[in-house]
C-alpha positions as MATLAB code, in Angstrom:
seq = 'MEARDATAGAFVGTDREKKSAKKDAAPKAVTPQTKSRMEKIFGFKKEDLCCWESLVALLNRPTDPASLGIFRCLFGLLMAIDVTQERGLSHLDYKYLDGAPVCRFPLFNFLEPLPLDWMYLVYLVMFLGALGIMLGCFYRLSCLMFISTYWYIFFLDKTAWNNHSYLYGLIGFQLAIMDGNRYWSVDGLRKPSIRNAHVPLWNYTLLRTQIFIVYFIAGVKKLDADWVEGYSMSYLAHHWLFDPFKVILPVELISLLVVHGGGLVLDLTAGYLLFFDATRPVVFFFVSYFHCMNSQLFSIGMFSYTMLATSPLFCYADWPRRFFARFPSFLKGVLPLTSAEIQPSTSCLYPEIRNSSECRETQNLAKPSKLRFKHKLGAVFTILYIAEQFFMPYSHFITKGYNNWTNGLYGYSWDMMVHSRSHQHVKITYKDGKTGEIGYLNPGVFTQSRRWKDHGDMLKQYATCLSGLLPHYNISHPEIYFDIWVSINERFQQRIFDPRVDIVKAEWSPFKTNPWLMPLLVDLSPWRTKFQEIEGNLDNQTEIVFIADFPGLQLENFVSKDLGNTSIHVLQGQVNVEIVDEKKNSTLQPGDQIQVPAGAYHKVYTVSESPSCYMYVYVNTTETVLLQNFTKLQELQERIRNGTETEPLPPELQPLMAADDDKEAEVNATDPVVQLFLKRQRRMKEVKKRREAGVLERLGRFAVKKYYTIRRGFLMTAIAIRNLVFGLPPVEQLRREVAFANMKEPEAEANPDETLRNEVGHAEL';
ca = [
     141.560  235.369  171.557;
     144.887  233.582  171.625;
     146.638  232.614  168.451;
     146.023  228.997  167.648;
     148.799  226.605  168.587;
     150.448  224.918  165.664;
     153.198  222.423  165.344;
     156.180  221.234  165.010;
     154.239  219.834  167.987;
     150.546  220.076  167.305;
     148.390  219.747  164.261;
     145.091  221.508  164.640;
     141.858  221.281  162.760;
     139.686  224.060  161.477;
     136.201  223.529  162.903;
     136.760  225.546  166.078;
     138.718  228.183  164.230;
     135.856  228.690  161.813;
     133.360  228.954  164.663;
     135.664  231.340  166.525;
     136.191  233.469  163.444;
     132.470  233.573  162.824;
     131.774  234.581  166.386;
     134.436  237.266  166.589;
     134.049  238.734  163.130;
     132.269  242.048  162.663;
     129.127  241.313  160.690;
     129.685  243.971  158.045;
     133.204  245.315  157.998;
     135.315  242.143  158.380;
     135.655  239.203  156.009;
     137.619  236.233  157.359;
     140.776  235.371  155.497;
     140.766  232.247  153.388;
     143.182  229.712  154.808;
     145.254  227.337  152.760;
     144.674  223.607  152.975;
     147.983  223.193  154.813;
     146.997  225.748  157.436;
     143.622  224.110  157.909;
     145.196  220.688  158.535;
     148.436  221.515  160.304;
     147.725  224.907  161.848;
     150.610  226.732  160.185;
     151.393  228.046  156.726;
     154.146  227.073  154.351;
     155.554  230.561  154.809;
     156.130  229.788  158.517;
     158.847  227.350  157.460;
     160.375  229.318  154.628;
     163.116  230.987  156.683;
     164.738  230.878  160.107;
     162.965  233.978  161.426;
     159.560  232.568  160.465;
     160.312  229.277  162.188;
     161.426  231.084  165.352;
     158.237  233.127  165.268;
     156.162  229.956  164.885;
     157.829  228.166  167.810;
     157.454  231.247  170.026;
     153.836  231.880  169.062;
     151.766  232.843  172.136;
     149.721  229.860  173.309;
     147.164  229.252  176.028;
     148.910  227.956  179.212;
     145.869  226.007  180.457;
     146.627  222.529  179.091;
     150.284  222.763  180.124;
     149.279  223.825  183.633;
     146.908  220.887  184.077;
     149.550  218.451  182.827;
     152.121  219.963  185.198;
     149.769  219.402  188.120;
     148.986  215.787  187.132;
     152.647  214.944  186.475;
     153.736  216.342  189.842;
     151.036  214.347  191.618;
     152.009  211.112  189.868;
     155.708  211.656  190.589;
     154.978  212.309  194.269;
     153.223  208.931  194.377;
     156.025  207.333  192.354;
     158.643  208.419  194.901;
     156.971  206.242  197.535;
     156.353  203.371  195.126;
     158.724  202.545  192.250;
     161.521  204.885  193.361;
     161.532  202.929  196.615;
     161.049  205.332  199.527;
     158.917  202.767  201.368;
     161.691  200.140  201.316;
     164.775  202.317  201.138;
     166.535  200.561  204.024;
     166.175  197.209  202.237;
     167.256  198.712  198.919;
     170.533  200.247  200.056;
     171.462  197.996  203.008;
     173.588  200.613  204.712;
     176.959  199.172  205.784;
     176.412  195.705  204.259;
     178.763  194.300  201.584;
     176.662  194.883  198.463;
     177.572  194.955  194.782;
     175.976  197.887  192.980;
     175.626  198.829  189.330;
     175.875  202.602  188.775;
     176.228  204.073  185.298;
     179.492  205.691  186.404;
     181.633  203.685  188.812;
     182.454  206.710  190.962;
     178.776  207.088  191.923;
     177.907  205.651  195.319;
     174.853  205.934  197.539;
     175.069  208.242  200.525;
     174.671  206.884  204.066;
     171.115  205.669  204.619;
     169.860  208.660  206.605;
     171.169  210.995  203.904;
     169.500  208.893  201.204;
     166.204  209.451  203.002;
     166.939  213.172  202.816;
     167.596  212.862  199.066;
     164.235  211.143  198.616;
     162.532  213.779  200.747;
     163.959  216.525  198.526;
     162.733  214.629  195.445;
     159.256  214.226  196.967;
     159.038  217.910  197.919;
     160.173  218.812  194.406;
     157.394  216.689  192.896;
     154.908  218.274  195.291;
     156.132  221.741  194.301;
     155.699  220.885  190.611;
     152.155  219.724  191.272;
     151.261  222.944  193.112;
     153.308  225.215  190.882;
     154.965  226.551  194.026;
     158.494  227.972  193.670;
     158.316  226.217  190.347;
     161.897  226.464  189.061;
     163.330  225.490  192.435;
     160.910  222.567  192.713;
     161.858  221.328  189.240;
     165.542  221.582  190.116;
     164.982  219.715  193.386;
     163.131  216.957  191.568;
     165.341  216.395  188.528;
     168.674  216.667  190.377;
     167.753  213.998  192.915;
     165.819  211.924  190.373;
     168.709  211.638  187.903;
     171.149  210.955  190.739;
     169.047  207.973  191.853;
     168.512  206.946  188.227;
     172.228  206.871  187.438;
     172.937  205.144  190.752;
     171.357  201.842  189.706;
     171.271  200.603  186.104;
     169.409  197.473  187.190;
     166.312  199.600  187.865;
     166.345  201.224  184.430;
     163.295  201.016  182.233;
     161.745  203.140  179.537;
     159.150  204.852  181.680;
     161.633  205.821  184.414;
     163.756  207.429  181.691;
     160.651  209.211  180.381;
     159.873  210.670  183.821;
     163.331  212.207  183.979;
     162.998  213.666  180.483;
     159.612  215.235  181.228;
     160.900  216.635  184.514;
     163.811  218.232  182.641;
     161.483  219.690  180.005;
     159.159  221.164  182.611;
     162.130  222.816  184.327;
     162.772  225.012  181.275;
     159.096  225.622  180.443;
     156.639  228.143  181.804;
     154.531  225.484  183.466;
     153.471  227.692  186.378;
     151.438  230.175  184.334;
     148.124  228.453  185.021;
     146.529  227.091  188.220;
     149.645  227.513  190.343;
     150.645  228.931  193.704;
     153.241  231.032  191.905;
     150.406  232.643  189.954;
     148.837  233.742  193.232;
     152.175  235.006  194.511;
     153.033  236.820  191.268;
     149.959  238.184  189.476;
     152.179  239.236  186.556;
     152.643  235.612  185.461;
     149.163  234.370  186.296;
     147.295  233.151  183.226;
     150.045  234.408  180.913;
     150.833  233.049  177.471;
     153.485  230.376  176.974;
     155.466  229.922  173.755;
     154.325  227.175  171.427;
     157.618  225.276  171.760;
     156.558  224.315  175.325;
     153.821  222.186  173.790;
     155.957  221.163  170.825;
     158.551  219.515  173.070;
     156.054  217.540  175.132;
     153.910  216.465  172.191;
     156.917  215.376  170.162;
     158.322  213.495  173.137;
     155.108  211.502  173.493;
     154.959  210.991  169.730;
     158.484  209.524  169.881;
     157.499  207.193  172.724;
     154.651  205.774  170.667;
     156.219  205.809  167.226;
     159.694  204.474  168.062;
     158.070  201.777  170.232;
     156.077  200.809  167.150;
     159.137  200.791  164.913;
     160.955  198.566  167.417;
     157.956  196.208  167.324;
     158.570  195.599  163.628;
     161.119  193.097  164.932;
     160.399  189.618  163.529;
     159.901  188.124  166.997;
     157.116  190.597  167.772;
     155.436  190.323  164.376;
     155.427  186.519  164.609;
     153.983  186.622  168.129;
     156.871  185.297  170.242;
     157.655  188.329  172.423;
     154.642  188.373  174.776;
     152.768  185.153  173.947;
     151.971  184.439  177.598;
     149.846  187.596  177.897;
     146.981  186.060  175.915;
     146.161  183.831  178.906;
     145.462  186.830  181.162;
     141.871  187.377  182.250;
     141.825  190.790  180.578;
     141.682  189.025  177.224;
     138.760  186.776  178.184;
     136.260  188.780  176.067;
     138.318  187.992  172.967;
     138.292  184.277  173.802;
     134.609  184.158  172.907;
     135.448  184.554  169.213;
     139.171  183.745  168.925;
     141.474  180.946  170.135;
     144.323  181.902  172.458;
     146.910  181.570  169.675;
     145.138  184.132  167.490;
     144.551  186.437  170.466;
     148.306  186.449  171.039;
     149.137  187.032  167.385;
     146.398  189.467  166.356;
     145.335  191.269  169.539;
     148.450  191.332  171.748;
     151.145  191.637  169.090;
     149.238  192.933  166.067;
     147.142  195.380  168.063;
     150.137  196.649  170.024;
     152.124  197.190  166.828;
     149.358  199.095  165.032;
     148.515  201.244  168.057;
     152.111  202.283  168.719;
     152.790  203.077  165.059;
     149.647  205.151  164.564;
     148.682  206.674  167.932;
     151.314  209.399  167.838;
     150.049  210.592  164.446;
     146.326  210.237  164.959;
     146.308  212.122  168.277;
     147.238  215.264  166.348;
     144.098  215.437  164.203;
     140.641  216.535  165.295;
     138.858  213.897  163.223;
     140.789  210.930  164.608;
     141.585  212.154  168.120;
     138.388  210.941  169.895;
     138.731  207.416  168.512;
     142.437  207.210  169.347;
     141.737  208.638  172.802;
     139.505  205.655  173.479;
     142.020  203.087  172.264;
     145.090  204.543  173.988;
     143.112  204.927  177.229;
     141.950  201.319  177.008;
     145.509  200.260  176.156;
     147.079  202.026  179.148;
     144.377  200.835  181.551;
     145.070  197.257  180.428;
     148.816  197.761  180.858;
     148.274  198.948  184.420;
     146.786  195.513  185.169;
     149.123  193.411  183.028;
     152.467  194.792  184.204;
     154.040  196.198  187.349;
     154.933  199.544  185.786;
     153.997  201.938  188.573;
     152.664  205.301  187.430;
     153.554  204.861  183.748;
     150.048  204.049  182.520;
     148.576  206.991  184.400;
     151.337  209.327  183.200;
     150.624  208.393  179.591;
     146.917  208.966  180.208;
     147.802  212.414  181.561;
     149.771  213.239  178.383;
     146.885  212.518  175.999;
     145.045  215.842  176.609;
     148.210  217.692  175.567;
     147.228  216.920  171.972;
     143.886  218.727  172.355;
     143.391  222.446  171.913;
     145.391  224.203  174.594;
     142.300  225.912  176.015;
     140.365  222.703  176.705;
     140.583  223.118  180.540;
     138.796  226.475  180.325;
     135.898  224.989  178.398;
     135.848  221.920  180.635;
     135.842  223.725  183.992;
     133.379  226.336  182.728;
     130.721  223.621  182.955;
     131.102  223.369  186.739;
     128.836  225.305  189.157;
     129.857  228.903  189.784;
     130.382  228.419  193.538;
     133.370  226.162  192.744;
     135.195  228.798  190.707;
     137.318  229.770  193.692;
     139.126  226.437  193.758;
     138.922  225.436  190.098;
     141.296  226.608  187.352;
     140.511  229.860  185.574;
     137.946  229.751  182.789;
     138.375  233.323  181.592;
     139.702  233.827  178.075;
     141.582  236.963  179.184;
     145.208  235.839  178.887;
     148.101  238.052  179.858;
     150.962  238.720  177.441;
     154.365  237.226  178.205;
     157.877  238.253  177.285;
     158.610  234.594  176.530;
     156.412  234.803  173.435;
     156.852  236.559  170.125;
     153.846  238.655  169.133;
     153.269  239.430  165.448;
     152.297  242.709  163.913;
     148.592  243.240  163.132;
     148.455  243.494  159.348;
     144.721  243.880  158.768;
     141.426  244.347  160.519;
     140.556  240.648  160.381;
     143.283  240.018  162.935;
     142.224  242.853  165.198;
     139.638  240.967  167.204;
     141.828  237.870  167.402;
     144.770  239.803  168.815;
     143.011  242.369  170.946;
     144.253  240.794  174.176;
     147.797  240.243  172.993;
     150.792  242.432  173.771;
     152.144  244.955  171.334;
     154.260  243.501  168.522;
     157.550  242.286  169.988;
     161.003  242.077  168.509;
     162.892  238.871  167.884;
     165.248  238.402  170.816;
     168.052  236.022  171.703;
     165.912  233.962  174.096;
     163.373  233.374  171.331;
     166.117  232.017  169.072;
     167.535  229.984  171.954;
     164.154  228.362  172.587;
     163.829  227.438  168.921;
     167.388  226.083  168.695;
     166.921  224.015  171.854;
     163.626  222.587  170.591;
     165.144  221.466  167.288;
     168.295  220.025  168.861;
     166.367  218.228  171.608;
     163.942  216.613  169.152;
     166.834  215.542  166.908;
     168.668  214.070  169.892;
     165.594  212.116  170.983;
     165.171  210.623  167.513;
     168.878  209.745  167.471;
     169.226  208.206  170.942;
     167.276  204.962  170.276;
     169.658  204.281  167.377;
     172.923  205.426  168.968;
     174.070  201.918  169.870;
     176.764  201.907  167.180;
     178.614  204.347  169.449;
     178.129  202.609  172.816;
     178.943  199.127  171.526;
     180.030  197.845  174.934;
     176.460  198.017  176.207;
     175.116  195.911  173.348;
     174.291  192.308  174.080;
     171.696  190.203  172.279;
     169.675  193.395  172.325;
     171.140  196.822  171.673;
     172.073  199.078  174.561;
     170.937  199.328  178.137;
     167.228  198.799  178.544;
     165.648  202.142  179.279;
     166.169  204.690  176.517;
     165.451  202.786  173.291;
     161.628  202.548  173.625;
     161.821  198.815  172.818;
     159.124  198.148  175.378;
     158.163  194.494  175.918;
     159.821  193.442  172.644;
     162.103  190.944  174.376;
     161.167  188.396  177.038;
     163.786  186.253  178.741;
     163.893  183.134  180.884;
     166.947  181.842  182.753;
     167.368  178.119  183.190;
     170.842  177.768  184.639;
     173.271  180.208  186.295;
     176.587  179.093  187.747;
     179.301  181.291  189.273;
     182.698  179.644  189.652;
     185.654  181.157  191.478;
     189.273  180.053  191.432;
     191.792  181.076  194.076;
     194.663  182.786  192.274;
     197.241  181.411  194.737;
     196.085  177.937  195.709;
     194.109  177.086  192.565;
     191.163  176.030  194.738;
     187.857  176.020  192.828;
     184.492  176.778  194.415;
     181.026  178.007  193.577;
     178.933  180.996  194.640;
     175.200  181.278  194.949;
     173.896  183.251  191.944;
     173.122  186.769  193.090;
     175.301  186.667  196.208;
     176.103  190.188  197.504;
     173.446  191.763  195.302;
     169.675  192.148  195.222;
     169.347  192.449  191.462;
     169.003  189.863  188.712;
     169.559  192.147  185.723;
     173.331  191.544  185.704;
     172.718  188.158  184.089;
     171.774  189.765  180.755;
     174.209  192.671  180.456;
     177.949  192.449  179.924;
     178.681  195.818  181.524;
     176.879  194.807  184.723;
     178.551  191.391  184.712;
     181.930  193.121  184.582;
     180.944  195.353  187.523;
     179.658  192.335  189.456;
     182.840  190.322  188.869;
     185.003  193.293  189.901;
     182.955  193.707  193.072;
     183.192  189.986  193.904;
     186.961  190.054  193.389;
     187.127  192.769  196.035;
     184.863  190.980  198.518;
     186.120  187.389  198.288;
     189.565  188.118  199.810;
     187.692  188.800  203.084;
     186.723  185.104  202.930;
     190.326  183.865  202.447;
     190.123  183.653  198.643;
     193.155  185.422  197.205;
     193.280  187.065  193.762;
     190.065  185.304  192.671;
     189.191  184.492  189.093;
     185.447  184.634  188.392;
     183.672  182.636  185.680;
     179.987  182.858  184.785;
     177.945  180.193  183.029;
     174.582  181.800  182.261;
     171.883  180.141  180.143;
     169.159  182.348  178.704;
     166.246  181.930  176.331;
     165.050  185.064  174.552;
     161.598  185.123  172.979;
     161.026  181.369  173.361;
     164.238  180.277  171.601;
     166.602  177.572  172.813;
     168.243  178.040  176.179;
     171.852  178.941  175.343;
     174.892  180.581  176.867;
     175.021  184.362  176.667;
     178.638  184.806  177.855;
     181.739  182.671  177.339;
     182.122  180.503  180.490;
     185.866  180.082  179.846;
     186.685  183.777  180.323;
     187.770  185.209  183.677;
     185.492  188.256  183.786;
     187.671  189.982  186.407;
     190.525  190.264  183.926;
     188.377  190.428  180.788;
     188.508  193.586  178.723;
     185.430  195.767  178.511;
     184.923  199.230  177.048;
     181.701  201.165  176.518;
     182.823  201.942  172.960;
     184.056  198.499  171.851;
     182.207  195.300  171.076;
     182.181  192.872  173.994;
     184.608  190.058  172.984;
     183.240  187.491  175.457;
     179.599  187.800  174.407;
     178.355  184.598  172.763;
     176.287  185.113  169.588;
     172.546  184.554  169.628;
     171.796  181.456  167.550;
     169.198  183.127  165.338;
     169.579  180.405  162.695;
     167.812  178.075  165.115;
     164.785  180.374  165.501;
     162.592  178.283  163.123;
     162.736  175.490  165.716;
     160.204  177.437  167.805;
     157.377  176.145  165.636;
     158.565  172.593  166.347;
     158.705  173.414  170.087;
     155.005  174.195  170.068;
     154.214  170.874  168.387;
     156.317  168.930  170.891;
     154.857  170.718  173.900;
     151.358  170.202  172.557;
     151.842  166.420  172.713;
     152.940  166.383  176.367;
     150.706  165.528  179.285;
     150.174  167.923  182.176;
     152.846  166.301  184.345;
     155.703  166.328  181.830;
     158.001  169.320  181.493;
     160.510  170.101  178.782;
     163.550  172.350  178.345;
     165.205  173.028  174.974;
     168.994  173.493  174.987;
     171.468  174.681  172.339;
     175.223  174.715  172.899;
     178.365  175.677  171.033;
     181.015  173.248  169.722;
     183.718  172.432  172.246;
     181.659  173.429  175.282;
     179.950  171.320  177.911;
     176.967  171.583  180.232;
     177.405  170.216  183.740;
     174.028  169.587  185.305;
     172.586  168.159  188.480;
     169.182  166.505  188.334;
     167.140  166.918  191.503;
     165.946  163.801  193.291;
     162.401  165.020  192.716;
     162.861  164.557  188.964;
     162.722  160.794  188.902;
     162.124  160.431  185.175;
     164.567  162.626  183.216;
     165.900  161.966  179.723;
     167.948  163.788  177.075;
     166.749  163.764  173.441;
     169.080  165.023  170.705;
     167.489  167.216  168.018;
     170.523  168.387  166.033;
     174.275  167.944  166.100;
     176.192  165.362  168.116;
     176.706  165.211  171.878;
     178.534  163.037  174.369;
     176.761  162.415  177.681;
     178.894  161.506  180.705;
     177.282  160.127  183.861;
     179.828  161.324  186.415;
     179.218  158.812  189.251;
     178.952  155.847  186.908;
     181.910  156.986  184.763;
     179.839  156.125  181.737;
     179.919  157.911  178.361;
     177.401  157.751  175.518;
     177.525  159.476  172.126;
     174.156  160.551  170.797;
     173.068  161.492  167.280;
     169.872  163.316  166.227;
     166.898  161.156  167.254;
     168.810  159.370  170.057;
     167.897  159.673  173.726;
     169.310  158.614  177.090;
     167.967  158.402  180.628;
     169.955  160.351  183.232;
     169.823  159.435  186.936;
     168.184  161.679  189.522;
     170.239  162.979  192.429;
     173.486  162.884  190.416;
     175.645  164.991  188.119;
     176.057  164.486  184.416;
     177.875  166.366  181.654;
     176.783  166.983  178.076;
     179.624  167.703  175.617;
     178.944  169.182  172.181;
     181.278  167.235  169.887;
     179.846  168.224  166.501;
     181.315  171.045  164.415;
     178.018  172.933  164.498;
     175.912  173.863  167.552;
     174.076  170.986  169.170;
     170.387  171.065  170.042;
     168.769  168.756  172.553;
     165.973  168.729  175.060;
     165.439  167.567  178.619;
     162.157  165.778  179.172;
     161.340  165.232  182.828;
     158.578  164.510  185.292;
     158.564  165.791  188.844;
     157.710  162.463  190.443;
     157.579  163.933  193.960;
     155.017  166.500  192.887;
     153.053  163.888  190.942;
     152.770  161.637  193.991;
     151.846  164.593  196.184;
     149.059  165.674  193.825;
     147.765  162.108  193.683;
     147.616  162.047  197.484;
     145.821  165.409  197.455;
     143.248  163.997  195.054;
     142.612  160.991  197.301;
     142.317  163.201  200.398;
     139.924  165.499  198.534;
     137.696  162.566  197.587;
     137.801  161.250  201.162;
     136.909  164.673  202.573;
     133.929  164.941  200.225;
     132.669  161.497  201.283;
     133.002  162.509  204.937;
     130.993  165.673  204.424;
     128.196  164.088  202.440;
     127.977  161.148  204.853;
     128.909  158.361  202.420;
     132.136  157.411  204.212;
     131.294  154.495  206.517;
     134.769  153.306  207.478;
     136.238  154.671  210.732;
     139.079  157.119  210.145;
     142.541  156.527  211.575;
     143.795  159.303  213.911;
     146.064  160.880  211.277;
     143.085  161.426  208.938;
     140.587  162.731  211.484;
     141.574  166.415  210.917;
     139.863  166.066  207.524;
     136.519  166.279  209.314;
     137.217  169.879  210.346;
     136.033  172.883  208.355;
     138.283  174.384  205.683;
     139.037  177.486  207.735;
     139.819  175.590  210.940;
     143.488  176.423  211.519;
     143.579  174.362  214.716;
     142.949  171.156  212.760;
     145.781  172.115  210.430;
     148.144  172.576  213.355;
     147.044  169.353  215.086;
     147.497  167.191  211.977;
     150.250  164.653  212.584;
     150.626  163.462  209.007;
     152.662  166.026  206.999;
     150.716  165.305  203.799;
     147.396  165.871  205.582;
     148.746  169.048  207.149;
     149.896  170.361  203.779;
     146.562  169.367  202.208;
     144.554  171.271  204.826;
     146.826  174.290  204.480;
     146.403  174.177  200.708;
     142.624  173.874  200.970;
     142.393  176.848  203.299;
     144.540  179.010  201.069;
     142.664  177.981  197.935;
     139.494  179.116  199.659;
     141.148  182.433  200.560;
     142.317  182.902  196.971;
     138.836  182.188  195.655;
     137.328  184.638  198.128;
     139.769  187.362  197.100;
     139.174  186.796  193.404;
     135.395  186.869  193.806;
     135.439  189.985  195.970;
     133.400  192.982  194.865;
     134.810  196.216  193.521;
     134.463  198.072  196.817;
     136.196  195.317  198.754;
     139.046  195.242  196.240;
     139.430  199.011  196.375;
     139.403  198.929  200.155;
     142.062  196.221  200.230;
     144.164  198.169  197.722;
     143.811  201.413  199.698;
     144.782  199.768  202.988;
     147.831  198.159  201.414;
     148.982  201.437  199.876;
     148.329  203.303  203.105;
     150.648  201.078  205.119;
     153.277  201.140  202.368;
     153.304  204.943  202.144;
     153.031  205.223  205.924;
     156.221  203.229  206.358;
     158.110  205.420  203.900;
     157.230  208.653  205.651;
     157.786  207.302  209.158;
     161.211  205.976  208.209;
     161.979  209.350  206.593;
     160.988  211.135  209.800;
     163.269  208.829  211.797;
     166.164  209.508  209.397;
     165.712  213.306  209.510;
     165.557  213.183  213.304;
     168.799  211.188  213.313;
     170.500  213.779  211.103;
     169.322  216.732  213.189;
     169.559  215.387  216.734;
     171.761  212.310  216.394;
     170.985  208.647  216.949;
     168.730  207.766  219.905;
     169.303  204.747  222.163;
     169.148  201.446  220.295;
     166.030  200.285  222.134;
     164.142  203.457  221.198;
     165.248  203.123  217.571;
     164.081  199.493  217.544;
     160.625  200.517  218.821;
     160.326  203.296  216.228;
     161.236  201.005  213.347;
     158.839  198.335  214.626;
     156.058  200.936  214.685;
     156.907  201.975  211.119;
     156.864  198.317  210.020;
     153.371  197.743  211.378;
     151.148  196.135  208.754;
     147.417  195.909  208.264;
     145.512  193.487  210.513;
     145.712  189.848  209.456;
     148.306  190.685  206.805;
     150.156  187.708  205.366;
     151.977  186.590  202.292;
     150.176  186.655  198.977;
     148.047  183.487  198.977;
     148.384  183.092  195.214;
     152.179  183.219  195.383;
     152.346  180.907  198.395;
     150.096  178.396  196.703;
     152.196  178.394  193.558;
     155.338  177.860  195.623;
     153.844  174.850  197.399;
     152.959  172.945  194.244;
     155.677  174.314  191.924;
     158.237  172.041  190.293;
     161.977  172.241  190.790;
     164.264  173.502  188.049;
     166.909  171.342  186.464;
];
């Protein structure tokens, strides 16, 4: 029998050990040793921690490779899928836009993407590496192929950073230095000497501690006041997944108790409770339910499934043997090994047999081994790595330049979903350094990302890139100014960066505080309770935006013609409102309000010594009229169908007599409102049909969509590899090949839900 795995990475219980001892013990000659309470709970003795040699021996204790092998296989499979999905193989040509003027955001400015065909090769190497990890085939080489290309792509684009992408890279690195190919691997078939061989305990310690950190630090970060008070993810309570809770709780309490309270408690406790036999089954259920919900709530790729795959790591390391032993014997040829005969490994440290009670337990182990340098190295690395992972989420006092309203770049702090943002207004102003000419750029020009709006380091990179591109458009030595308004966790919309600073010339250092970052007005956070009261008194057609601004600054705003009823109400401070076309100025105190004209510019100056707070209240009159017309057309259509409409219809209304799915009537409609109404009706019917579809139909639709997505990635990769090997073909042939790769499923079209929202959505201020 193998020695039980303990931790620094895994607490173990005693029930199975007692049963095992009872089974293996000689009925007369052997009396099992009495274990201390600490050993029963944690799986190791106090003496194992008393000196350095004992700790090294503990971390290099021989452990069953089965659980690690199964996790390796699952992780490789999920990463192979991830390459085609979140990493972007299926839309690589759109992501990198080979040859186009694009602003990028690498961690290090010297990093640049390779030409497009070579980027496809990079992704192919990463995919083959993930596949090799899954199969345990040329394991070290596969791990190197995966992590080298993965971290290159990761560092190439900070805008794609998130916590789970960072976690994938960490796990890939850990697997590269572990003996993950000792169980259920192709390498085991190639090299019988490593097949079903022990692995040192620190292999499990690293992975278990890493997952513990993900849970626990995420819970600690959720102790933030915004999360505890229910402001971070309040919108989630409206999702259909929480409908069962709505039977007994109002939406407000679901948000506070279930979404925020439940998430906080689970993250703080799951990492601990997974270690113990008594609590593990219950926590298994809750973390599985939690990750399955997250897979539906968020677009987070393979993260939920990866976390599900990590949960069995906290079980006894031999669980796959017991699990697969239940399968029929004729499947043993393709299933993992179930034999308890485990080979010794030089990676492990085998203890001396001190008494007969250990004889049976160690009969399959190697002879006692000496403490070697690699055993010490494994222990040192384990301790340093764990310390580094606990330190990294709190290292922001070093990299001050990356701190904004939240600390550091999003992706390595485990502050998952703690902060939600909304952007109301983004303006980019350029000034020609020679002529003084002032102009404006579309937000996001020359880039596909939106993350630069929240991070000073990315804003600096974006401004530097724009200053290099604008001279090609006859703008010399440009100065670039950004006016970005952000609300974080339902606070006031406010400026995040100083709009008076030329970001091209502005100083920025990764180790110094950003001088042009505007402070978050946390003193105004209590206003959020008042926001809820105000919004609760509005009708369905009225919208509201809450604004806070700093003394001496102004907001220049244009009100769309669709917003025919817009007014400004002052909540705090003093402002001066200038109607530009009318050359009219009005000073407003708290409680005052003023109507601002639609289709015109106005400016709001903060003239008080403290920040001003005010709100825009507006009605989209165009949308209101359109919805009223839709209601009338709906009533008329119902009267036509039930035969109660006796008046003859004018020609422009006759298409209403057609069926909902009659596209010809939609095309033949001469009145644009009628045409839009029929289009809306048809799409509403399609949305309803999709939402009411059965499980099999949904799975089929999902499978078809994924098939064509993955198909495109591999076909485009094949085209790129052919180009590298044989050179570019004629343009017409290349056009046909790309068109074939772009082929979509029959009757594919834009998401009906998204299209419908776009048709009836309201314009922003």
